[in-house]
Structure formats: structure tokens, C-alpha cells
C-alpha positions, -999 to +999 in steps of 0.1 A: -453-816+562-440-836+579-411-837+561-407-796+572-413-803+605-383-833+600-359-806+584-368-774+596-347-779+634-318-787+615-316-763+590-324-739+617-286-748+628-271-756+589-277-726+576-267-702+601-237-720+606-231-716+575-232-681+576-208-682+611-180-698+595-179-675+563-181-645+587-155-658+610-134-664+586-134-634+569-123-622+604-095-642+606-082-633+568-081-594+577-106-585+553-106-551+552-142-542+553-151-562+578-122-553+602-136-516+597-161-517+625-138-529+647-114-501+637-146-475+643-148-488+678-116-485+688-108-521+692-076-539+687-072-564+658-060-592+680-105-591+688-113-592+656-095-624+651-105-635+686-141-627+669-136-645+644-124-677+657-152-680+679-177-676+652-163-702+630-158-723+660-193-718+668-207-720+637-190-759+636-203-764+669-242-759+655-230-787+634-221-816+664-254-824+683-232-826+718-224-788+710-250-771+695-264-756+726-233-742+741-220-734+705-258-712+702-251-698+738-219-680+726-232-672+693-257-650+706-236-639+731-214-621+699-248-614+685-259-591+709-224-574+708-235-569+670-268-555+676-251-533+702-223-523+674-255-513+647-271-496+669-248-474+688-228-464+662-257-460+636-245-491+613-274-492+588-294-527+598-294-547+627-320-568+613-296-599+602-278-596+639-311-596+653-324-624+633-294-644+644-297-641+677-334-653+674-320-682+660-292-689+680-319-689+714-341-709+699-318-734+689-307-731+725-345-739+737-355-767+711-362-799+727-336-818+704-340-851+728-374-853+710-359-853+682-341-883+685-369-905+696-388-900+664 
């Protein structure tokens, strides 16, 4: 149990960081299947590049203790947009976006300073 308490907070940063870097990288690489959602909403291609860059930067920021809360705040806003997209455009399963949003909120409110004391 101690092991879970010790490493779970880090896992709630590391795993989403990997997902955000991969998703952002796909947007930056111009993967057509990923960019289709932006076209569906009528958004310009530069916006997909912007979101991709923000996801990559946020994913990296989750791994840096001093930036963790700021990165989670920015990524939670991106996830709110993703949830809106899934609901408004009837795209199946907003659940992954909701889970990532909740995780980012958890990262923002988690008492990280208490971890350093142990």
C-alpha cells in the first residue's frame, strides 16, 4: 500500500504526459485522421498545429515539478474543448476526454508539497 501511495501521484502525471505528447505529435505531424475533427468543426489547419504544440508542451510540463500545475491547467482547458467537440458533434465516446480532464484537475489540486516532505 505504501508503494501505491508513493508512486500513484507520479503515474497520474506520467501516463497522461505520454498520451498528450503522442496526440500532440500526431497533430503536429499532420496525421489526416487526427486533423479531420478540426475540419469537421470548420477550424483552420493552424489551429490543429497550435493545439498539437500546446499538448506536447503541456505533456512535457507535466513531468517538470515547477510547471506541473500550470501544464495541467492548460491541458484541462484543451480537454474541455475536446469534451465539447465529442458532445456537440456526436462523435462517439467523450469518456477518454472526460477522464483526462478529471486527471488534470486532480494534478492541479493535489498537494504536491506534501510529497516532498516524506
